KOLNU-772803 format. One record per atom (N, C-alpha, C): residue in three letters; x, y, z. Coordinates in pm, whole numbers, padded with zeros to 5 digits, always signed. Layout:
ALAXYZ
...
//
This chain:
MET+00093-00116-00006
MET-00019-00007-00010
MET+00078+00131+00009
MET+00181+00123+00096
MET+00288+00236+00096
MET+00353+00264-00039
ILE+00413+00148-00077
ILE+00486+00155-00223
ILE+00401+00235-00336
SER+00268+00194-00333
SER+00167+00221-00437
SER+00160+00365-00423
LEU+00154+00429-00283
LEU+00125+00568-00271
LEU+00233+00620-00315
LEU+00342+00608-00284
LEU+00498+00646-00339
LEU+00510+00653-00485
ARG+00453+00548-00541
ARG+00458+00527-00693
ARG+00359+00657-00751
THR+00249+00650-00688
THR+00149+00734-00735
THR+00197+00883-00718
GLY+00250+00911-00615
GLY+00303+01025-00564
GLY+00427+01064-00680
ALA+00491+00996-00700
ALA+00622+01007-00782
ALA+00583+01030-00913
PHE+00470+00963-00959
PHE+00410+00971-01088
PHE+00334+01110-01104
ALA+00270+01162-01018
ALA+00222+01291-01011
ALA+00333+01391-01018
ALA+00417+01378-00932
ALA+00531+01490-00959
ALA+00592+01493-01087
VAL+00621+01368-01174
VAL+00666+01376-01295
VAL+00570+01429-01400
LEU+00433+01427-01373
LEU+00340+01451-01462
LEU+00340+01611-01435
VAL+00350+01678-01332
VAL+00357+01833-01300
VAL+00469+01873-01371
THR+00588+01819-01354
THR+00703+01872-01398
THR+00679+01869-01549
PHE+00666+01764-01615
PHE+00630+01771-01753
PHE+00536+01883-01804
ALA+00427+01877-01727
ALA+00310+01964-01754
ALA+00373+02131-01748
ALA+00479+02156-01691
ALA+00512+02278-01670
ALA+00607+02321-01760
PHE+00679+02223-01795
PHE+00806+02235-01900
PHE+00751+02289-02038
PRO+00642+02274-02089
PRO+00624+02320-02229
PRO+00575+02479-02190
ALA+00516+02522-02096
ALA+00515+02659-02060
ALA+00640+02740-02055
LEU+00747+02667-02007
LEU+00880+02750-01996
LEU+00931+02735-02142
ALA+00903+02628-02204
ALA+00988+02648-02323
ALA+00908+02737-02416
THR+00768+02766-02391
THR+00701+02840-02497
THR+00742+02988-02454
GLU+00770+03015-02364
GLU+00810+03140-02271
GLU+00916+03172-02344
ASP+01035+03107-02329
ASP+01183+03081-02378
ASP+01193+03100-02523
GLY+01089+03042-02592
GLY+01057+03023-02748
GLY+01006+03168-02788
ALA+00929+03229-02711
ALA+00878+03343-02744
ALA+00994+03435-02763
ILE+01061+03471-02650
ILE+01178+03540-02683
ILE+01273+03525-02797
LYS+01316+03393-02823
LYS+01407+03351-02922
LYS+01322+03393-03065
HIS+01222+03365-03063
HIS+01117+03395-03194
HIS+01132+03532-03216
ARG+01093+03617-03121
ARG+01088+03781-03125
ARG+01225+03811-03183
GLN+01318+03763-03097
GLN+01475+03832-03139
GLN+01501+03771-03287
ALA+01470+03677-03347
ALA+01484+03632-03471
ALA+01407+03726-03579
VAL+01283+03735-03543
VAL+01228+03826-03604
VAL+01282+03976-03638
MET+01317+04026-03509
MET+01381+04172-03512
MET+01514+04180-03592
LYS+01567+04061-03559
LYS+01738+04029-03632
LYS+01691+04056-03799
ALA+01581+03996-03834
ALA+01542+03994-03981
ALA+01500+04106-04008
VAL+01426+04199-03936
VAL+01398+04350-03949
VAL+01532+04413-03970
GLY+01616+04398-03886
GLY+01743+04470-03895
GLY+01838+04457-04003
GLY+01822+04298-04049
GLY+01894+04280-04154
GLY+01851+04330-04299
HIS+01706+04342-04310
HIS+01656+04411-04422
HIS+01682+04554-04407
MET+01670+04622-04291
MET+01695+04755-04284
MET+01851+04793-04326
GLY+01941+04706-04281
GLY+02074+04707-04303
GLY+02090+04683-04461
ALA+02054+04594-04525
ALA+02060+04582-04673
ALA+02023+04688-04736
MET+01902+04761-04703
MET+01830+04882-04781
MET+01902+05002-04751
SER+01961+05004-04648
SER+02062+05134-04616
SER+02203+05104-04693
ALA+02240+04990-04718
ALA+02339+04978-04806
ALA+02312+05018-04942
ILE+02210+04973-04987
ILE+02194+05005-05127
ILE+02164+05128-05148
LEU+02109+05200-05043
LEU+02071+05368-05080
LEU+02192+05440-05054
LYS+02285+05392-04959
LYS+02419+05448-04955
LYS+02522+05406-05088
LYS+02474+05334-05178
LYS+02527+05297-05285
LYS+02671+05224-05260
GLN+02665+05173-05145
GLN+02780+05069-05106
GLN+02779+04941-05171
VAL+02656+04910-05241
VAL+02634+04799-05312
VAL+02523+04829-05447
PRO+02549+04754-05541
PRO+02476+04812-05664
PRO+02348+04734-05691
PHE+02283+04692-05573
PHE+02180+04583-05577
PHE+02010+04676-05578
THR+02003+04780-05649
THR+01891+04835-05628
THR+01769+04775-05677
LYS+01801+04661-05743
LYS+01654+04585-05806
LYS+01604+04490-05681
ASP+01707+04494-05569
ASP+01630+04397-05442
ASP+01595+04484-05352
LEU+01533+04648-05367
LEU+01479+04715-05278
LEU+01345+04665-05247
GLY+01284+04612-05359
GLY+01144+04553-05356
GLY+01133+04444-05280
VAL+01225+04349-05295
VAL+01221+04225-05205
VAL+01229+04261-05062
HIS+01329+04339-05011
HIS+01356+04386-04863
HIS+01236+04473-04826
ALA+01164+04566-04913
ALA+01069+04641-04880
ALA+00932+04552-04819
SER+00913+04468-04918
SER+00802+04355-04910
SER+00835+04268-04790
ALA+00954+04233-04781
ALA+00982+04154-04649
ALA+00964+04226-04516
MET+01001+04369-04519
MET+00977+04441-04391
MET+00809+04479-04372
ALA+00747+04450-04484
ALA+00582+04471-04468
ALA+00522+04346-04408
GLU+00573+04256-04462
GLU+00522+04105-04385
GLU+00583+04084-04240
LEU+00701+04133-04198
LEU+00737+04111-04068
LEU+00686+04226-03982
ALA+00652+04338-04041
ALA+00572+04433-03952
ALA+00440+04395-03927
LYS+00356+04286-04006
LYS+00225+04247-03974
LYS+00241+04161-03855
ILE+00363+04078-03832
ILE+00343+03994-03729
ILE+00418+04055-03587
ALA+00454+04164-03604
ALA+00515+04251-03503
ALA+00437+04264-03358
ALA+00329+04262-03364
ALA+00236+04287-03258
ALA+00229+04147-03174
ARG+00239+04022-03233
ARG+00216+03901-03209
ARG+00350+03865-03146
ILE+00476+03942-03135
ILE+00575+03867-03104
ILE+00619+03927-02956
PHE+00526+03995-02906
PHE+00545+04024-02745
PHE+00440+03972-02667
PRO+00418+03845-02654
PRO+00305+03807-02560
PRO+00335+03831-02418
GLU+00239+03809-02332
GLU+00233+03847-02191
GLU+00350+03715-02163
GLY+00446+03739-02062
GLY+00511+03656-01998
GLY+00653+03636-02076
SER+00670+03711-02183
SER+00797+03714-02261
SER+00874+03847-02206
ASP+00867+03896-02096
ASP+00932+04019-02042
ASP+01057+03987-01954
PHE+01120+03871-01952
PHE+01213+03796-01863
PHE+01335+03775-01959
GLY+01440+03744-01869
GLY+01557+03686-01948
GLY+01637+03778-02031
GLU+01683+03720-02134
GLU+01805+03797-02218
GLU+01700+03894-02334
THR+01647+03979-02284
THR+01564+04069-02400
THR+01599+04195-02356
ARG+01586+04278-02464
ARG+01570+04432-02436
ARG+01461+04514-02452
ALA+01357+04424-02454
ALA+01215+04466-02447
ALA+01190+04536-02302
LYS+01143+04658-02332
LYS+01127+04736-02185
LYS+00972+04687-02143
GLU+00952+04681-02001
GLU+00837+04663-01957
GLU+00714+04746-01969
ASP+00742+04856-02036
ASP+00641+04944-02110
ASP+00541+04885-02214
ILE+00619+04768-02273
ILE+00552+04731-02385
ILE+00414+04653-02320
TRP+00456+04611-02224
TRP+00316+04529-02137
TRP+00256+04637-02067
ALA+00317+04722-01995
ALA+00252+04812-01927
ALA+00173+04924-01977
LYS+00212+04943-02108
LYS+00137+05039-02188
LYS+00090+05016-02343
PRO+00016+04911-02337
PRO-00012+04826-02447
PRO-00095+04915-02567
LYS-00158+05017-02514
LYS-00216+05109-02626
LYS-00109+05173-02699
GLU-00015+05254-02622
GLU+00084+05316-02673
GLU+00187+05243-02776
PHE+00205+05088-02711
PHE+00295+05020-02800
PHE+00198+04971-02928
ALA+00073+04948-02921
ALA+00000+04925-03018
ALA+00025+05051-03147
LYS+00011+05153-03088
LYS+00041+05272-03205
LYS+00158+05256-03253
VAL+00252+05242-03179
VAL+00391+05232-03286
VAL+00419+05142-03342
VAL+00340+04992-03335
VAL+00339+04890-03419
VAL+00256+04892-03539
GLN+00145+04989-03519
GLN+00070+05028-03627
GLN+00137+05131-03727
ALA+00225+05203-03655
ALA+00308+05299-03741
ALA+00401+05199-03827
PHE+00467+05087-03762
PHE+00563+05015-03840
PHE+00475+04953-03947
ILE+00352+04901-03950
ILE+00296+04837-04052
ILE+00275+04929-04158
THR+00211+05031-04125
THR+00193+05155-04208
THR+00298+05209-04292
GLU+00412+05243-04221
GLU+00520+05272-04298
GLU+00587+05212-04389
SER+00579+05038-04332
SER+00670+04951-04431
SER+00559+04904-04542
GLU+00437+04921-04530
GLU+00338+04910-04640
GLU+00367+05009-04748
LYS+00380+05144-04712
LYS+00407+05238-04787
LYS+00555+05232-04865
LEU+00630+05174-04797
LEU+00776+05144-04825
LEU+00770+05053-04956
ALA+00681+04929-04929
ALA+00664+04831-05046
ALA+00602+04889-05150
LYS+00486+04979-05138
LYS+00428+05039-05209
LYS+00527+05142-05320
VAL+00616+05216-05246
VAL+00700+05304-05318
VAL+00816+05230-05411
ALA+00844+05076-05349
ALA+00957+05012-05427
ALA+00900+04985-05568
LYS+00752+04968-05585
LYS+00713+04900-05706
LYS+00732+05028-05809
THR+00746+05148-05750
THR+00739+05264-05850
THR+00908+05300-05935
SER+01007+05221-05857
SER+01122+05218-05886
SER+01169+05381-05867
ASP+01119+05458-05798
ASP+01163+05606-05786
ASP+01248+05571-05657
ILE+01383+05592-05702
ILE+01470+05599-05584
ILE+01469+05687-05482
ASN+01460+05825-05520
ASN+01422+05915-05447
ASN+01308+05929-05347
ALA+01206+05871-05404
ALA+01091+05863-05324
ALA+01104+05729-05230
PHE+01170+05632-05257
PHE+01218+05515-05183
PHE+01294+05563-05050
ASN+01414+05652-05084
ASN+01484+05673-05007
ASN+01408+05771-04880
ALA+01322+05863-04957
ALA+01239+05949-04858
ALA+01162+05873-04738
GLN+01073+05773-04838
GLN+01021+05659-04738
GLN+01085+05581-04640
PHE+01206+05554-04678
PHE+01289+05460-04598
PHE+01327+05547-04477
LYS+01355+05675-04477
LYS+01373+05772-04375
LYS+01254+05787-04277
ALA+01151+05799-04359
ALA+01012+05829-04272
ALA+01006+05693-04204
MET+01018+05593-04250
MET+00980+05459-04162
MET+01097+05442-04049
GLY+01201+05479-04085
GLY+01334+05491-03965
GLY+01274+05572-03847
LYS+01234+05691-03888
LYS+01173+05801-03793
LYS+01059+05747-03714
ASN+00948+05744-03808
ASN+00793+05718-03761
ASN+00765+05569-03717
ALA+00850+05484-03744
ALA+00834+05365-03692
ALA+00931+05284-03617
CYS+01052+05281-03672
CYS+01179+05218-03582
CYS+01209+05305-03452
GLY+01246+05426-03500
GLY+01279+05520-03388
GLY+01179+05548-03291
ALA+01053+05544-03336
ALA+00937+05575-03216
ALA+00908+05463-03140
CYS+00969+05329-03182
CYS+00948+05239-03122
CYS+01065+05199-03011
HIS+01187+05222-03083
HIS+01331+05182-02986
HIS+01345+05286-02872
LYS+01303+05406-02904
LYS+01339+05483-02785
LYS+01233+05461-02659
PRO+01120+05452-02689
PRO+01037+05436-02555
PRO+01034+05275-02506
PHE+01070+05162-02602
PHE+01011+05048-02579
PHE+01123+04948-02589
ARG+01270+04994-02609
ARG+01354+04890-02601
ARG+01497+04955-02533
GLU+01536+04866-02461
GLU+01649+04899-02381
GLU+01784+04938-02475
LYS+01869+05016-02424
LYS+01995+05037-02523
LYS+02077+04930-02479
LYS+02182+04885-02580
LYS+02263+04788-02568
LYS+02348+04826-02458
LYS+02404+04712-02376
LYS+02497+04735-02259
LYS+02631+04723-02301
//
């Protein structure tokens, strides 16, 4: 009888441990996913910047980068779920404490990146450059200053 109770208790403890593990993995996964998405955003911004500065001759690729930014912007609101404000992250607590303000900057990212993708289809490099700068100011900068910790 006593052994049966011990086995049942041990089995329950194992179940509780494994039941909690996916939640922890999901939270850690959310941070890794967010960081990968934001790294992709940075990669596309860096590539477009290099093209606009004439460091590389790939102006035909601007549309691909701009379209990728517009697609990444659409998922930006979902990559900051509750419970992902811990660990190795530069996301400030204000993302979760001020959700309406954060939603506004995410919407600006969506709007500005959609404009960039649209301008890219015109092949007007000056208009593209102007919208690229507008996106950097109105979306990227508007989010990074209030909602992202500086690198240490």
